[in-house]
C-alpha positions as CSV (number, residue, x, y, z in Angstrom):
1,M,86.0,-5.7,-31.4
2,F,87.2,-8.2,-28.8
3,R,86.3,-11.8,-29.3
4,T,84.5,-13.1,-26.2
5,F,85.8,-16.3,-24.7
6,T,84.6,-18.5,-21.9
7,K,86.4,-21.0,-19.7
8,I,85.3,-23.9,-17.7
9,K,85.9,-23.8,-13.9
10,N,84.3,-26.5,-11.7
11,G,82.1,-27.5,-14.6
12,V,80.7,-23.9,-15.0
13,R,81.2,-21.6,-18.0
14,C,82.4,-18.2,-16.8
15,F,83.8,-14.9,-18.3
16,T,86.9,-13.1,-17.1
17,S,86.5,-9.3,-17.2
18,M,88.7,-6.3,-16.9
19,S,88.1,-2.6,-16.5
20,G,89.3,0.1,-18.8
21,S,91.7,1.3,-16.0
22,N,93.2,-2.1,-15.7
23,I,93.6,-2.4,-19.4
24,I,95.6,0.9,-19.5
25,Y,97.7,0.0,-16.5
26,N,98.6,-3.4,-18.0
27,K,99.3,-1.8,-21.3
28,L,101.8,0.6,-19.6
29,K,103.5,-2.4,-18.1
30,E,103.5,-4.1,-21.5
31,H,105.2,-1.1,-23.0
32,K,107.9,-1.4,-20.2
33,V,106.9,1.9,-18.6
34,K,108.7,2.1,-15.2
35,D,107.9,5.7,-14.1
36,V,105.0,8.0,-14.7
37,F,104.3,11.6,-13.6
38,M,100.8,12.4,-12.4
39,F,98.4,14.7,-10.7
40,S,95.0,13.4,-9.5
41,G,91.4,14.6,-9.9
42,G,87.9,13.3,-10.1
43,S,87.8,12.1,-13.7
44,I,91.1,10.3,-13.7
45,M,90.8,8.7,-10.2
46,P,89.8,5.2,-11.5
47,L,93.2,5.0,-13.3
48,I,95.2,6.6,-10.5
49,D,93.8,4.0,-8.1
50,K,95.5,1.2,-10.1
51,F,98.9,2.5,-9.0
52,H,98.3,1.7,-5.4
53,N,100.8,-0.9,-4.4
54,G,101.5,-1.4,-8.2
55,D,104.6,-2.2,-10.1
56,I,105.0,1.2,-11.8
57,N,106.7,4.0,-9.9
58,Y,104.7,7.3,-9.8
59,Y,105.8,10.8,-9.0
60,I,103.4,13.6,-8.0
61,N,104.6,17.0,-9.1
62,T,103.1,20.2,-7.7
63,H,101.4,21.3,-10.9
64,E,100.3,19.5,-14.1
65,Q,102.7,21.6,-16.1
66,N,105.6,20.3,-14.0
67,C,104.3,16.8,-14.6
68,G,104.6,17.3,-18.3
69,H,108.0,18.9,-18.2
70,A,109.3,16.3,-15.8
71,A,108.1,13.5,-18.2
72,T,109.8,15.4,-21.0
73,G,113.1,15.7,-19.1
74,Y,112.8,12.0,-18.3
75,A,112.3,11.1,-22.0
76,K,115.0,13.5,-23.3
77,S,117.6,12.1,-20.9
78,S,116.7,8.4,-21.2
79,G,115.3,7.9,-24.7
80,N,112.3,6.2,-23.2
81,T,108.7,7.5,-23.6
82,G,107.6,10.0,-21.0
83,V,104.1,9.3,-19.5
84,V,101.8,11.9,-17.9
85,I,98.5,11.2,-16.2
86,T,96.3,14.1,-15.5
87,T,92.6,14.8,-14.8
88,S,90.1,16.6,-17.1
89,G,89.5,20.3,-17.6
90,P,92.3,22.4,-16.0
91,G,94.4,19.3,-15.5
92,L,94.6,18.9,-19.3
93,T,94.8,22.6,-20.1
94,N,97.7,23.0,-17.6
95,T,99.5,20.3,-19.6
96,V,99.2,22.0,-22.9
97,T,102.6,23.8,-22.6
98,P,104.7,20.7,-22.0
99,I,102.7,18.8,-24.7
100,L,103.7,21.4,-27.3
101,D,107.3,21.7,-25.9
102,A,107.8,17.9,-26.2
103,N,106.3,17.8,-29.7
104,T,108.4,20.7,-31.1
105,D,111.6,19.3,-29.6
106,S,110.9,15.8,-31.0
107,T,110.5,14.1,-27.6
108,P,108.3,11.0,-27.1
109,L,105.5,11.8,-24.7
110,V,102.2,10.0,-24.0
111,V,99.6,12.1,-22.1
112,L,96.6,10.3,-20.6
113,S,93.9,12.7,-19.5
114,G,90.6,12.1,-17.7
115,Q,87.4,13.3,-19.2
116,V,83.8,13.6,-18.0
117,K,81.5,10.8,-18.8
118,Q,80.5,10.5,-22.4
119,E,76.9,11.5,-21.7
120,F,78.1,14.8,-20.2
121,I,80.6,15.8,-23.0
122,G,79.5,19.0,-24.5
123,T,77.2,20.1,-21.7
124,G,79.7,22.3,-19.8
125,A,80.0,19.8,-17.0
126,F,82.3,20.4,-14.1
127,Q,86.0,20.3,-15.1
128,E,85.1,19.6,-18.7
129,A,87.3,20.9,-21.6
130,P,87.3,20.2,-25.3
131,A,90.5,18.3,-24.8
132,T,91.2,16.7,-28.1
133,E,90.2,19.8,-30.0
134,I,92.7,21.7,-28.0
135,T,95.6,19.3,-28.4
136,K,95.1,18.1,-32.0
137,P,97.1,21.0,-33.5
138,I,100.0,20.4,-31.1
139,T,100.4,16.6,-31.1
140,K,101.3,13.9,-33.5
141,W,98.0,12.3,-32.6
142,S,95.1,13.2,-30.3
143,H,92.2,10.9,-29.7
144,C,89.2,10.5,-27.3
145,V,88.3,6.9,-26.5
146,T,84.6,6.2,-27.1
147,D,84.6,2.4,-27.1
148,I,86.4,0.4,-24.4
149,N,86.9,-2.5,-26.9
150,E,89.3,-0.2,-28.9
151,L,91.4,0.7,-25.8
152,P,94.2,-1.9,-26.1
153,R,94.8,-1.0,-29.8
154,I,94.7,2.7,-29.0
155,M,97.3,2.4,-26.2
156,D,99.6,0.5,-28.6
157,K,99.0,3.0,-31.3
158,A,99.8,5.9,-28.9
159,F,103.3,4.5,-28.0
160,H,103.9,3.6,-31.6
161,I,103.1,7.1,-33.0
162,A,105.1,8.8,-30.2
163,N,108.2,6.9,-31.2
164,E,107.9,6.5,-35.0
165,G,109.8,8.8,-37.3
166,R,110.3,12.2,-35.8
167,K,109.3,11.5,-32.2
168,G,106.7,13.6,-30.4
169,A,103.6,13.9,-28.2
170,V,100.4,11.9,-28.2
171,H,97.3,12.7,-26.2
172,I,94.7,10.1,-25.3
173,D,91.5,11.5,-23.6
174,L,89.7,9.0,-21.4
175,P,86.0,9.5,-20.4
176,K,85.4,8.3,-16.9
177,C,82.9,5.7,-18.1
178,I,85.6,4.2,-20.3
179,L,87.8,3.8,-17.2
180,T,85.1,2.1,-15.1
181,D,83.5,0.0,-17.8
182,T,84.6,-3.6,-18.2
183,I,85.1,-6.0,-21.1
184,N,85.3,-9.8,-21.2
185,F,88.3,-11.6,-22.5
186,R,90.1,-14.9,-22.5
187,P,92.8,-15.4,-19.8
188,I,96.2,-16.7,-20.9
189,D,96.3,-19.5,-18.3
190,E,94.9,-20.4,-14.9
191,N,97.6,-18.3,-13.1
192,Y,96.4,-15.2,-15.1
193,N,97.1,-12.5,-12.5
194,N,95.7,-9.6,-14.5
195,K,98.1,-9.8,-17.5
196,L,96.5,-8.6,-20.7
197,L,97.0,-10.4,-24.0
198,P,98.7,-8.2,-26.7
199,S,96.1,-6.4,-28.8
200,R,97.1,-8.2,-32.0
201,M,95.7,-11.4,-30.5
202,Y,92.3,-9.8,-30.2
203,M,92.0,-7.9,-33.5
204,D,93.8,-7.0,-36.6
205,Y,96.6,-4.7,-35.4
206,S,97.9,-2.0,-37.6
207,P,98.9,1.3,-35.9
208,Y,99.2,3.0,-39.3
209,T,97.5,2.6,-42.6
210,I,99.6,3.4,-45.7
211,E,97.6,6.6,-46.1
212,D,98.5,7.5,-42.5
213,R,102.2,7.0,-43.2
214,K,102.1,9.1,-46.3
215,E,100.3,11.9,-44.6
216,R,102.8,12.0,-41.7
217,G,105.7,11.9,-44.2
218,Y,107.3,8.6,-43.1
219,Q,107.7,7.0,-46.5
220,Q,111.3,6.2,-47.2
221,L,113.2,7.0,-50.5
222,D,111.8,5.5,-53.6
223,T,114.9,6.3,-55.6
224,E,118.5,7.0,-55.0
225,E,118.5,10.1,-57.2
226,P,118.6,12.6,-54.3
227,L,121.5,10.7,-52.8
228,E,123.4,10.8,-56.0
229,R,122.8,14.6,-56.3
230,C,124.0,15.0,-52.8
231,L,127.1,13.0,-53.4
232,E,127.9,15.0,-56.5
233,A,127.4,18.3,-54.6
234,I,129.8,17.2,-51.8
235,E,132.4,16.0,-54.3
236,K,132.3,19.3,-56.1
237,A,132.4,21.4,-53.0
238,E,135.6,23.2,-51.8
239,K,134.1,24.6,-48.6
240,P,131.6,22.0,-47.3
241,I,130.2,22.1,-43.8
242,L,128.0,19.7,-41.7
243,Y,125.0,21.3,-40.0
244,V,123.7,18.7,-37.5
245,G,120.7,18.5,-35.3
246,Q,119.5,16.1,-32.6
247,G,118.0,13.9,-35.2
248,C,121.6,12.7,-35.9
249,I,122.5,11.8,-32.3
250,K,121.7,8.1,-32.7
251,A,123.9,8.1,-35.8
252,Q,126.9,9.6,-33.9
253,K,129.2,6.7,-34.8
254,E,128.6,7.1,-38.5
255,L,128.9,10.8,-38.3
256,I,132.3,10.7,-36.6
257,K,133.5,8.2,-39.2
258,L,132.4,10.6,-42.0
259,I,134.2,13.5,-40.4
260,D,137.4,11.5,-39.7
261,N,137.4,10.3,-43.4
262,T,136.7,13.6,-45.0
263,N,137.8,16.4,-42.7
264,I,134.5,18.2,-43.2
265,P,134.0,20.7,-40.4
266,I,130.8,20.5,-38.3
267,T,128.5,22.9,-36.5
268,T,125.4,21.9,-34.6
269,T,122.1,23.1,-33.1
270,I,122.0,23.4,-29.3
271,H,120.2,20.0,-29.1
272,A,123.1,18.3,-30.9
273,K,125.8,20.0,-28.9
274,G,128.6,17.5,-28.1
275,I,127.7,15.0,-30.8
276,Y,131.3,15.7,-32.0
277,D,133.7,16.7,-29.3
278,E,133.9,20.5,-29.4
279,S,137.6,20.4,-28.5
280,N,138.3,18.8,-31.9
281,D,139.8,21.1,-34.6
282,L,137.0,20.4,-37.0
283,S,134.2,21.4,-34.5
284,L,132.9,24.9,-34.9
285,N,130.6,24.5,-31.8
286,W,126.9,25.4,-32.2
287,C,125.6,28.1,-34.5
288,G,122.8,30.7,-34.6
289,M,121.5,33.7,-32.8
290,H,123.9,33.4,-29.8
291,G,126.1,30.7,-31.3
292,S,129.7,30.5,-32.2
293,P,130.8,33.4,-34.5
294,A,133.2,31.0,-36.2
295,A,130.3,28.7,-37.1
296,N,128.1,31.6,-38.3
297,Y,130.9,32.9,-40.6
298,A,131.7,29.5,-41.9
299,L,128.1,28.8,-42.8
300,Q,127.9,32.0,-44.8
301,E,131.2,31.2,-46.6
302,S,130.4,27.6,-47.3
303,D,129.6,26.4,-50.8
304,C,127.8,23.2,-49.6
305,I,125.8,22.8,-46.4
306,I,124.9,19.3,-45.4
307,G,122.0,19.5,-42.9
308,I,121.3,16.2,-41.1
309,G,118.5,15.8,-38.6
310,A,118.1,19.6,-38.2
311,R,115.1,21.8,-39.0
312,F,116.9,24.9,-40.3
313,D,114.9,26.9,-37.7
314,D,115.0,30.7,-37.5
315,R,117.3,30.7,-34.5
316,T,120.0,28.9,-36.4
317,I,119.7,30.6,-39.8
318,G,119.2,34.3,-39.1
319,C,117.4,36.1,-41.9
320,P,116.3,33.4,-44.4
321,D,116.8,35.7,-47.4
322,K,120.4,36.3,-46.4
323,Y,121.3,32.7,-45.4
324,A,124.3,30.9,-46.9
325,P,124.5,33.0,-50.1
326,I,127.3,31.0,-51.7
327,A,125.8,27.5,-51.0
328,K,122.4,28.9,-52.2
329,S,123.9,30.2,-55.4
330,K,125.4,26.8,-56.1
331,K,122.2,25.0,-55.2
332,S,124.0,23.0,-52.6
333,I,122.0,23.3,-49.4
334,I,121.2,19.7,-48.5
335,N,118.5,18.7,-46.0
336,V,118.4,15.2,-44.6
337,N,115.3,14.5,-42.4
338,I,113.2,11.6,-41.4
339,E,110.1,13.7,-41.8
340,S,109.3,15.2,-45.2
341,T,107.2,18.0,-43.7
342,Q,110.4,19.6,-42.4
343,F,111.6,20.4,-45.9
344,N,111.5,24.0,-47.2
345,K,109.9,25.5,-44.1
346,T,112.2,28.4,-43.6
347,V,114.9,27.8,-46.2
348,D,114.3,26.5,-49.7
349,T,116.8,23.7,-49.6
350,D,118.1,22.4,-52.9
351,I,118.5,18.6,-52.2
352,N,115.9,17.1,-49.9
353,I,116.6,13.6,-48.7
354,H,113.8,11.8,-46.9
355,L,115.8,9.3,-44.9
356,D,116.9,8.3,-41.4
357,S,120.2,10.0,-40.6
358,N,122.0,6.7,-39.8
359,N,121.1,5.2,-43.2
360,F,122.1,8.4,-44.9
361,L,125.5,8.5,-43.3
362,K,126.1,4.8,-43.9
363,Y,125.5,5.4,-47.6
364,L,127.8,8.5,-47.6
365,N,130.6,6.6,-45.8
366,T,130.6,4.0,-48.6
367,K,130.7,6.6,-51.4
368,V,132.5,9.8,-50.5
369,N,136.2,10.2,-51.2
370,S,138.4,10.1,-48.1
371,N,140.3,13.2,-47.0
372,K,139.1,15.2,-50.0
373,L,139.3,18.6,-48.5
374,T,142.1,21.0,-49.4
375,N,144.2,22.7,-46.8
376,G,142.7,26.1,-47.7
377,W,139.3,25.4,-46.1
378,N,140.8,23.7,-43.1
379,S,143.1,26.7,-42.6
380,R,140.2,29.1,-42.8
381,I,138.3,27.1,-40.2
382,K,141.3,27.3,-37.8
383,E,141.6,31.0,-38.5
384,L,137.9,31.6,-37.7
385,K,138.1,29.5,-34.5
386,K,141.3,31.3,-33.3
387,K,139.8,34.8,-33.9
388,H,136.2,34.1,-32.8
389,Y,135.2,32.3,-29.6
390,F,132.9,32.7,-26.7
391,K,134.2,35.5,-24.4
392,Y,133.1,37.2,-21.2
393,N,134.2,40.1,-19.0
394,G,136.2,39.4,-15.9
395,L,134.8,42.0,-13.5
396,E,137.4,44.3,-11.9
397,N,135.3,45.0,-8.8
398,G,135.4,41.4,-7.6
399,N,131.8,40.7,-8.3
400,I,130.6,37.9,-10.6
401,N,128.5,37.5,-13.7
402,A,126.6,34.5,-15.1
403,Q,129.4,33.4,-17.4
404,M,131.9,33.3,-14.5
405,A,129.5,31.2,-12.4
406,I,128.7,28.8,-15.2
407,N,132.4,28.5,-16.0
408,S,133.0,27.4,-12.4
409,I,130.3,24.7,-12.8
410,N,132.1,23.6,-16.0
411,N,135.4,23.4,-14.1
412,Y,133.8,21.2,-11.5
413,C,132.2,18.9,-14.0
414,N,135.4,18.5,-16.0
415,K,137.5,17.6,-12.9
416,R,135.0,15.7,-10.8
417,T,132.3,14.0,-12.8
418,N,134.1,12.2,-15.6
419,G,131.3,12.6,-18.1
420,N,128.7,11.6,-15.6
421,S,126.7,14.9,-15.3
422,I,123.5,16.2,-16.8
423,I,122.6,19.8,-17.0
424,T,119.1,21.3,-17.5
425,T,118.3,25.0,-18.0
426,G,115.4,27.5,-18.0
427,V,115.2,29.9,-20.9
428,G,117.0,33.2,-21.3
429,N,120.5,34.6,-21.0
430,H,121.6,31.9,-18.6
431,Q,120.4,29.2,-21.0
432,M,122.5,30.6,-23.9
433,M,125.5,31.2,-21.6
434,T,125.2,27.6,-20.4
435,Y,125.5,26.3,-24.0
436,Q,128.5,28.7,-24.5
437,F,130.5,27.9,-21.4
438,I,129.7,24.2,-20.6
439,D,132.0,22.1,-22.7
440,G,130.3,19.9,-25.3
441,D,132.4,16.8,-24.9
442,Y,129.5,14.3,-25.3
443,P,125.9,14.5,-26.6
444,N,122.9,14.9,-24.4
445,K,124.8,16.7,-21.7
446,I,122.5,19.7,-21.6
447,F,118.7,19.6,-21.9
448,S,116.7,22.7,-22.6
449,S,113.4,23.8,-24.1
450,G,114.5,24.7,-27.6
451,S,111.8,25.5,-30.2
452,L,109.1,26.6,-27.7
453,G,111.5,28.3,-25.3
454,V,109.6,27.5,-22.1
455,M,110.7,29.6,-19.1
456,G,110.5,27.4,-16.0
457,A,111.2,24.1,-17.8
458,G,114.6,23.7,-16.2
459,L,113.6,22.5,-12.7
460,P,111.0,19.9,-13.7
461,Y,113.3,18.7,-16.5
462,A,115.9,18.1,-13.8
463,V,113.3,16.1,-11.8
464,G,112.7,13.8,-14.8
465,A,116.3,13.6,-15.7
466,Q,117.4,12.6,-12.2
467,I,114.7,9.9,-11.9
468,A,115.8,8.5,-15.3
469,N,119.5,8.8,-14.3
470,P,119.8,8.2,-10.5
471,D,123.6,7.7,-10.6
472,K,124.3,11.0,-12.4
473,L,124.9,14.5,-11.1
474,V,121.9,16.5,-12.3
475,I,122.3,20.3,-12.2
476,D,119.6,22.8,-13.1
477,I,121.3,26.1,-14.2
478,D,118.4,28.5,-13.9
479,G,117.6,32.2,-14.1
480,D,115.7,33.9,-11.3
481,S,112.7,34.6,-13.5
482,S,112.5,31.1,-15.0
483,F,113.0,29.5,-11.6
484,M,110.1,31.3,-10.0
485,M,107.7,29.9,-12.6
486,T,108.1,26.3,-11.3
487,M,110.0,26.5,-8.0
488,S,107.2,24.7,-6.2
489,D,108.7,21.5,-7.5
490,M,111.4,21.8,-4.9
491,K,108.7,19.9,-2.8
492,T,108.8,17.1,-5.4
493,I,112.6,16.9,-5.2
494,V,112.7,16.7,-1.4
495,E,109.8,14.2,-1.1
496,N,111.5,11.9,-3.5
497,K,115.0,12.4,-2.1
498,L,116.4,13.5,-5.4
499,P,120.0,14.9,-5.1
500,I,119.4,17.6,-7.7
501,K,121.6,20.7,-7.6
502,I,119.9,24.1,-8.5
503,A,122.2,26.9,-9.5
504,I,120.3,30.2,-9.8
505,M,121.8,33.1,-11.7
506,N,120.1,35.9,-9.9
507,D,120.4,39.3,-11.6
508,S,116.8,40.3,-10.6
509,K,115.9,40.6,-14.3
510,Q,114.5,38.8,-17.3
511,M,117.9,39.7,-18.7
512,M,117.6,38.6,-22.3
513,V,114.4,40.6,-22.9
514,N,115.8,43.4,-20.8
515,I,118.6,43.7,-23.2
516,W,116.2,43.7,-26.1
517,E,114.4,46.6,-24.5
518,K,117.7,48.4,-24.4
519,L,118.6,47.7,-28.0
520,Y,115.3,47.8,-29.7
521,F,112.9,49.7,-27.6
522,G,114.8,52.8,-26.6
523,G,115.8,51.5,-23.2
524,R,112.2,51.5,-22.0
525,H,112.1,48.7,-19.4
526,V,108.5,47.8,-18.9
527,A,108.1,44.2,-17.8
528,T,111.6,42.7,-17.2
529,N,112.8,44.0,-13.8
530,N,112.1,41.7,-10.8
531,I,111.6,44.5,-8.2
532,R,111.1,42.1,-5.2
533,N,112.7,38.8,-5.6
534,P,112.5,36.4,-2.6
535,S,115.6,35.1,-0.8
536,F,116.1,32.0,-2.8
537,T,118.3,30.5,-0.1
538,D,115.7,31.0,2.6
539,L,113.0,29.6,0.4
540,A,115.0,26.5,-0.5
541,K,115.9,26.0,3.2
542,S,112.2,26.0,4.0
543,F,111.7,23.1,1.6
544,G,114.6,21.1,3.1
545,F,117.5,22.0,0.8
546,T,121.1,22.6,1.7
547,V,121.8,26.1,0.6
548,F,124.8,28.2,-0.6
549,K,125.2,31.7,-1.8
550,C,128.0,33.4,-3.8
551,S,128.5,37.0,-5.0
552,R,132.3,37.3,-5.1
553,N,135.0,36.0,-7.5
554,D,137.5,35.3,-4.7
555,N,135.6,32.3,-3.4
556,L,133.5,31.4,-6.5
557,Q,135.2,28.1,-7.3
558,Q,135.3,27.1,-3.7
559,V,131.6,27.7,-3.1
560,T,130.7,25.9,-6.4
561,N,132.8,22.9,-5.4
562,Q,131.1,22.7,-2.0
563,F,127.7,23.2,-3.5
564,L,128.0,20.5,-6.2
565,S,129.7,18.0,-3.9
566,S,127.1,18.3,-1.2
567,H,124.9,15.4,-0.3
568,G,121.2,15.5,-1.3
569,P,119.3,18.3,-2.9
570,A,121.1,21.7,-2.8
571,L,120.6,25.2,-4.1
572,C,123.2,27.9,-4.7
573,E,122.1,31.5,-5.3
574,Y,124.7,33.3,-7.4
575,I,124.2,37.0,-7.1
576,I,125.4,38.2,-10.5
577,E,125.8,41.5,-12.3
578,P,123.6,41.9,-15.4
579,E,125.4,41.1,-18.6
580,I,124.5,41.0,-22.3
581,C,124.8,37.6,-24.1
582,L,127.1,37.9,-27.1
583,P,127.4,37.3,-30.0
584,L,123.9,38.3,-31.1
585,V,122.4,37.9,-34.5
586,G,119.7,40.6,-34.4
587,P,116.3,40.3,-36.1
588,G,116.5,40.8,-39.8
589,K,120.2,40.2,-39.8
590,A,122.4,37.6,-41.6
591,L,124.5,35.2,-39.6
592,D,127.6,37.2,-40.4
593,E,126.0,40.4,-39.3
594,M,126.5,39.7,-35.6
595,I,127.0,42.1,-32.7
596,L,130.4,40.8,-31.5
597,F,131.8,40.9,-28.0
598,D,134.9,42.9,-28.6
599,K,133.3,45.5,-30.8
600,Y,130.3,45.9,-28.5
601,H,132.5,46.5,-25.4
602,N,134.8,48.8,-27.4
603,D,131.8,50.9,-28.4
604,E,132.5,50.2,-32.1
605,Y,128.8,49.9,-33.0
606,D,126.5,52.8,-33.8
607,L,123.6,50.7,-32.6
608,E,120.9,53.1,-33.9
609,N,122.2,52.5,-37.4
610,F,123.1,48.9,-36.9
611,I,119.6,47.9,-35.8
612,D,116.9,47.9,-38.4
613,P,113.7,49.5,-36.9
614,K,111.6,47.4,-39.2
615,Y,112.4,44.3,-37.1
616,I,111.7,43.6,-33.5
617,P,112.9,40.4,-31.7
618,S,110.6,37.5,-31.2
């Protein structure tokens, strides 16, 4: 509880009071929040009103889902906490998808939702929803405020939890009466001007109890025994490989030092793409379902896999029972993660190290022998890279496909932006092809919805990324199906004069699933053909975009250059021919049982026998 203070003014004792809405607004300022994404409504209006002529920038997206994704894109590209403010009922339920997306992709997000007055909760009141009951399973913490005196501590705790350990989403539900109620407090000085004292000056402040920390898996190592076992496994290994996720990005310097000292090759998840320059001989690019064949083969041949800041998720390991048979037999699959709940989820890893990636790599760099690898494994890595790389068809009829269009964007970025570009994507073939054909020369170059795979995230991600990075070229590479889910946010882009570039790969299909229908469902195309797409250029023009269109290879690079160098928001519609994304690790298959580009196009697969009917893609 707050302590109540009085002050003397003109000989009279008086209280200073503050509303719940003011407490929240000032807590946002205290936590150095500069930008928020919001959509108004009855229950949240007392808080929204505080932004009128305030110090915090606010952006009004066209849908609450877009608010959440924009805040996620903001957080992904800046490292700062994304903040969403939305109203009760449908405002909150429309935000569920971005909440889960941020949480599964380890992105710090704080969502503040309005709620009906406490006396009406549970009565089926207008725009009421069981908000915290909905979000508890998909957040790090979800809480409905019932006492205004707790509000400062709850706001501090929300930001702390969102950023501690494995980052993620926090949801705070705010009944309208909490927002309008007031509390008394002691001002700091006579020139107070609505600045709130830190919560720890009002009450005992502890965002986590010891029990909380243990439950969330944030205790650090009690013994060095796992580290010693890890070091022994690496020193015995003849074919070690680093498997790195986004949890290692902040430890990039230590990671590069380890690779340079040991010559251990590296593969990554899509989120860690570029953490080690992919043009380097020891980089195998990213691995998994549509990842580098060289990386997939190397993982299967390795006798020691050192996973750092990665989840060993299904898209990167293929069939769990067939994953890394040699390393598994030698009990040398290592999993380093800041959150212990990530151990043994999909793969039974042999050495689990509950530690921050930077601390782990610092330890390893002081212990591991330099340049320990034999030329044999390095030679095999070079052989795999030379034989297996990302390929695409150059069309003889002069038309273009997605890979060609994306390659033209990559050419522009390499020559014109000098590492100063950010790319976002929707979900589908265009997403995987973007990761294949955009060079990974620095981390956090591409942002995409990974674990949840949210179609439509690309455009609002770009909104958030551009706001967080006003001096960078932000490009949303999108598919026609993904784009149509959130294209209303072109209004947000124009209203805020954001110079975002939207590149639409238009094949009039949900192409990835369309291919699955061909491969796994007898070619029965049920829900993947877009029979009547709009003219995306006419649509964008109506919003105020500069527009371009390209369908031919003879002017592809020229149009791309004009598009990406244009002033202000612009959209280019690439009319592309449908194309399969290869390689492909099919459901139920091991990483080295890929459908490869050359063999597929040379009709070397009897797909009916190659594909196990027991499995369907998910």
